[in-house]
C-alpha positions in Angstrom: 0.0 0.0 0.0 1.3 3.5 -0.9 2.3 5.8 1.9 -0.5 8.4 2.4 2.1 11.0 3.3 4.0 10.4 0.0 3.3 13.0 -2.7 1.1 11.9 -5.6 3.8 12.5 -8.1 6.2 10.1 -6.3 3.5 7.5 -6.0 2.9 7.7 -9.7 6.6 7.5 -10.5 6.9 4.4 -8.3 3.9 2.8 -10.0 5.3 3.5 -13.5 8.7 2.0 -12.4 7.0 -1.2 -11.2 5.1 -1.4 -14.5 8.3 -0.9 -16.6 10.0 -3.7 -14.6 7.2 -6.1 -15.2 6.8 -5.1 -18.8 10.5 -5.9 -19.5 10.0 -9.4 -18.2 7.1 -10.0 -20.5 8.7 -8.7 -23.7 8.7 -11.2 -26.6 12.1 -12.2 -28.0 13.3 -9.7 -30.5 11.2 -6.7 -29.3 13.5 -3.8 -28.4 13.6 -2.7 -24.7 13.3 0.9 -26.0 9.6 0.2 -26.5 9.2 -0.1 -22.7 11.1 3.2 -22.1 8.7 4.8 -24.7 5.7 3.5 -22.8 7.1 4.8 -19.5 7.7 8.2 -20.9 4.1 8.2 -22.2 2.7 7.4 -18.8 4.8 10.1 -17.2 3.6 12.7 -19.7 0.0 11.6 -19.2 0.4 12.0 -15.4 2.0 15.5 -15.8 -1.0 16.5 -17.9 -3.4 15.1 -15.4 -1.6 16.9 -12.5 -1.9 20.2 -14.4 -5.6 19.7 -14.6 -5.9 18.8 -10.9 -6.4 15.1 -11.4 -5.5 12.1 -9.2 -1.9 11.3 -8.3 -1.5 7.7 -9.6 -2.2 6.0 -12.9 -4.5 3.4 -11.3 -6.7 6.2 -9.7 -6.7 8.1 -13.0 -8.0 5.0 -14.9 -10.9 4.8 -12.5 -12.1 8.3 -13.4 -13.1 7.6 -17.0 -14.5 11.0 -17.7 -11.5 12.9 -16.4 -9.1 10.5 -18.1 -10.9 10.9 -21.4 -10.7 14.6 -21.0 -6.9 14.5 -20.5 -6.6 12.4 -23.7 -9.0 14.5 -25.7 -7.6 17.9 -24.8 -3.9 17.7 -24.6 -3.1 21.3 -25.8 -0.5 21.6 -28.6 0.9 18.1 -28.2 0.9 16.2 -31.4 -1.7 13.5 -32.0 0.9 10.7 -32.4 2.2 11.4 -28.9 -1.2 11.4 -27.4 -1.9 8.0 -29.1 1.3 6.8 -27.5 -0.1 7.9 -24.1 -3.3 6.0 -24.7 -1.5 2.9 -25.8 0.8 3.0 -22.8 -2.2 3.4 -20.5 -3.8 0.3 -22.0 -0.6 -1.7 -21.6 -0.4 -0.5 -18.0 -4.0 -1.6 -17.2 -3.6 -5.1 -18.8 -0.4 -5.7 -16.8 -1.1 -3.9 -13.4 -4.8 -4.5 -12.8 -5.6 -7.8 -11.2 -8.1 -9.2 -13.7 -8.2 -8.8 -17.5 -11.9 -8.3 -17.4 -11.5 -5.3 -15.0 -8.8 -3.8 -17.2 -11.0 -4.1 -20.3 -13.9 -2.6 -18.4 -11.8 0.5 -17.5 -10.5 0.8 -21.1 -14.0 0.5 -22.6 -15.3 3.2 -20.2 -12.6 5.6 -21.2 -12.8 4.7 -24.9 -16.5 5.5 -25.0 -15.7 9.2 -24.3 -12.9 9.6 -26.8 -13.3 11.2 -30.2 -15.4 9.2 -32.7 -13.9 8.6 -36.1 -15.2 7.0 -39.3 -12.9 4.1 -39.9 -11.4 3.7 -43.4 -9.5 0.5 -43.0 -9.6 -2.7 -40.9 -6.6 -1.7 -38.7 -8.1 1.7 -37.6 -9.7 2.2 -34.2 -13.2 3.6 -34.0 -12.3 6.1 -31.4 -9.0 8.0 -31.0 -7.3 10.3 -28.5 -6.9 14.0 -29.3 -3.8 16.1 -30.1 -2.5 18.5 -32.7 -2.7 16.9 -36.1 0.1 17.0 -38.7 -0.3 19.4 -41.5 -2.0 17.0 -44.0 -5.5 16.3 -45.1 -4.8 12.8 -46.4 -5.3 9.7 -44.3 -2.4 7.3 -43.9 -3.0 3.7 -44.8 -1.1 0.5 -45.7 0.7 0.9 -49.1 1.3 -1.7 -51.8 3.1 -1.8 -55.2 0.2 -0.1 -57.0 0.6 2.9 -54.7 4.3 3.1 -55.3 3.6 3.2 -59.1 1.1 6.0 -58.6 3.4 8.0 -56.4 6.3 7.8 -58.9 4.0 8.8 -61.7 2.5 11.8 -59.9 6.1 13.1 -59.3 6.2 13.9 -63.1 2.8 15.4 -63.3 2.7 19.0 -64.5 6.4 19.1 -65.2 8.4 18.9 -68.4 11.8 17.9 -69.7 14.7 17.4 -67.2 12.6 18.8 -64.4 10.0 16.0 -64.8 12.7 13.4 -65.2 14.7 14.5 -62.2 11.7 14.5 -59.9 10.5 11.2 -61.3 13.9 9.5 -60.7 14.1 11.0 -57.2 10.7 9.8 -56.1 11.3 6.4 -57.8 14.3 5.9 -55.6 12.2 6.5 -52.5 9.6 4.0 -53.8 11.7 1.3 -55.5 15.0 1.2 -53.5 16.1 0.8 -49.9 18.2 4.0 -49.9 17.6 6.3 -47.0 16.9 10.0 -47.5 20.4 11.1 -46.7 21.8 8.5 -49.1 19.6 9.7 -51.9 20.7 13.2 -51.2 24.4 12.3 -51.3 24.4 9.8 -54.2 26.7 10.7 -57.1 26.9 9.4 -60.6 30.2 7.7 -59.8 28.4 5.7 -57.1 26.0 3.9 -59.6 26.8 0.8 -61.5 24.5 -0.3 -64.3 23.6 -3.9 -64.9 22.0 -5.6 -67.9 18.3 -6.6 -67.5 17.7 -10.3 -66.9 14.4 -12.2 -67.1 12.9 -12.6 -63.6 15.6 -10.4 -62.0 14.1 -7.3 -60.5 17.3 -5.1 -60.2 19.0 -3.1 -63.0 21.6 -1.1 -61.1 23.6 -0.9 -57.9 24.3 2.2 -55.7 27.2 2.5 -53.3 26.5 4.2 -50.0 28.1 4.5 -46.5 26.2 2.4 -44.0 27.2 0.8 -40.7 30.7 2.2 -41.0 31.5 0.7 -44.4 30.7 1.2 -48.1 28.0 -1.1 -49.3 26.4 -1.8 -52.7 22.6 -1.8 -52.6 20.5 -2.9 -55.6 18.1 -0.6 -57.3 14.9 -2.0 -58.8 14.3 -1.6 -62.5 11.6 0.9 -61.8 14.1 3.1 -60.0 17.1 2.3 -62.3 15.3 3.1 -65.6 14.4 6.7 -64.7 17.9 7.2 -63.4 19.3 5.9 -66.7 17.2 8.3 -68.7 18.3 11.2 -66.5 21.9 10.1 -67.0 21.4 10.2 -70.8 19.8 13.7 -70.6 22.7 15.0 -68.5 25.3 13.4 -70.8 23.7 15.0 -73.9 23.5 18.4 -72.1 27.1 18.6 -71.0 28.5 16.5 -73.9 30.5 14.2 -71.5 29.9 11.7 -68.8 28.0 13.3 -65.9 29.8 13.6 -62.6 29.0 14.8 -59.1 25.6 14.8 -57.3 22.8 13.2 -59.1 20.0 15.4 -57.8 20.8 19.1 -58.2 19.1 22.4 -59.1 18.3 23.0 -62.7 19.4 26.6 -62.6 22.8 28.1 -62.1 24.9 27.5 -60.1 23.4 23.9 -60.3 23.9 23.3 -56.5 22.8 20.0 -55.0 19.2 19.8 -53.7 18.8 20.4 -50.0 17.1 18.0 -47.6 14.1 20.3 -47.5 13.8 20.4 -51.3 13.9 16.7 -51.6 11.3 16.1 -49.0 9.0 18.7 -50.6 9.3 16.9 -53.9 8.2 13.7 -52.2 5.4 15.3 -50.2 4.1 16.9 -53.4 4.0 13.5 -55.2 2.3 11.9 -52.2 -0.3 14.7 -52.0 -1.1 14.4 -55.7 -1.6 10.7 -55.2 -3.9 11.4 -52.3 -1.7 9.7 -49.8 0.3 10.3 -46.6 3.3 8.1 -46.0 6.7 8.1 -44.3 9.9 6.7 -45.7 9.3 3.6 -43.6 5.8 3.1 -45.2 7.3 3.2 -48.7 10.1 0.8 -47.7 7.6 -1.6 -46.2 5.5 -1.6 -49.4 8.7 -2.2 -51.5 9.8 -5.1 -49.2 6.3 -6.7 -49.3 6.4 -6.4 -53.1 9.7 -8.3 -53.3 8.4 -10.9 -50.8 5.2 -11.6 -52.6 6.2 -11.1 -56.3 9.8 -12.5 -56.3 9.5 -14.9 -53.3 12.2 -13.2 -51.3 12.8 -14.6 -47.8 13.6 -12.6 -44.7 17.3 -13.3 -45.2 17.1 -12.2 -48.8 15.4 -9.0 -47.9 18.0 -8.3 -45.2 20.7 -8.3 -47.9 18.7 -6.3 -50.5 17.6 -3.7 -48.0 21.0 -3.4 -46.3 19.7 -4.2 -42.8 21.9 -5.5 -40.1 19.7 -8.3 -38.7 16.7 -10.3 -39.9 14.5 -9.0 -37.0 14.5 -5.5 -38.6 12.9 -7.0 -41.7 10.3 -8.7 -39.6 9.5 -5.4 -37.8 9.2 -3.7 -41.2 6.8 -6.2 -42.5 4.7 -6.9 -39.4 1.8 -4.6 -40.5 1.6 -6.2 -44.0 1.8 -9.7 -42.4 -1.0 -8.8 -40.0 -3.1 -7.5 -43.0 -2.4 -10.8 -44.9 -3.4 -12.9 -41.9 -6.6 -10.9 -41.5 -7.5 -11.3 -45.1 -6.9 -15.1 -44.9 -9.1 -15.3 -41.8 -11.9 -13.4 -43.6 -11.7 -15.8 -46.5 -11.8 -18.9 -44.2 -14.7 -17.4 -42.3 -16.6 -17.0 -45.6 -15.9 -20.7 -46.5 -17.1 -22.1 -43.2 -20.3 -20.1 -43.0 -23.5 -22.1 -43.9 
């Protein structure tokens, strides 16, 4: 039992510490311990917000006051929505682990959830009610991406542009969609770092790019859909300067032809995503690319580790876990349709 003379903040900190210790013991193999630290930070932030509104001093007491807890989650000020979602996820994990019975934990979660913000769901993996928070500056919903979306995004990068401008932006966005290069690697890539390869039947790659990763230079393959626009851009540059192109691949089209900045590259990608009606991070695009290689070319986790340039197979599994869950859900729906009378 907590000491009644102990301050509420200290009680909450002790409670969160016990939760984190128990949570570490229950982590599945391969799940990073940083996830527990993230959940603990979320609970501390939640309690600070509750304390500023005159709420209870412990997480358990806060969860018993469904109306007040929902208010804390609905109206967090200028905190971004993704952080508030993290608070809510951490609170659910806390209740499942720290409350004696699972039924009681689910009762408290349901009572809080009923007072959160209703949302029209667009996909199977979206919750019906969400916490609050300051939304990112976008009007497009995020969703699971597939190869068809990557094709659409790369095509939209050329829309409304002509000549070398259209080809440069198309090649840039194609690298985001059809390669494992990171944003910094795409920014820094030079013509001297690219090796072309003849197309072969059934082989998805047509070029290799050299980049600095994990304290060594590594050659990563580029899919044909990324290599072909690069090859056309190479031909345009070679014809323009009447010699083999050198230096940075992606540069300004006006004098003094300086390399594109990180902000300019991101704006080109965001513009293409917006024209395609999508919102996605670099990780979302990479996951769609990896899932395409897995399903179309039968790449295993170990194959993908080499192609994507990852250090360990577990990173590939984490990247594909949402697509794998979607695939299992689709199979379950199909089986349910078969067994129904």
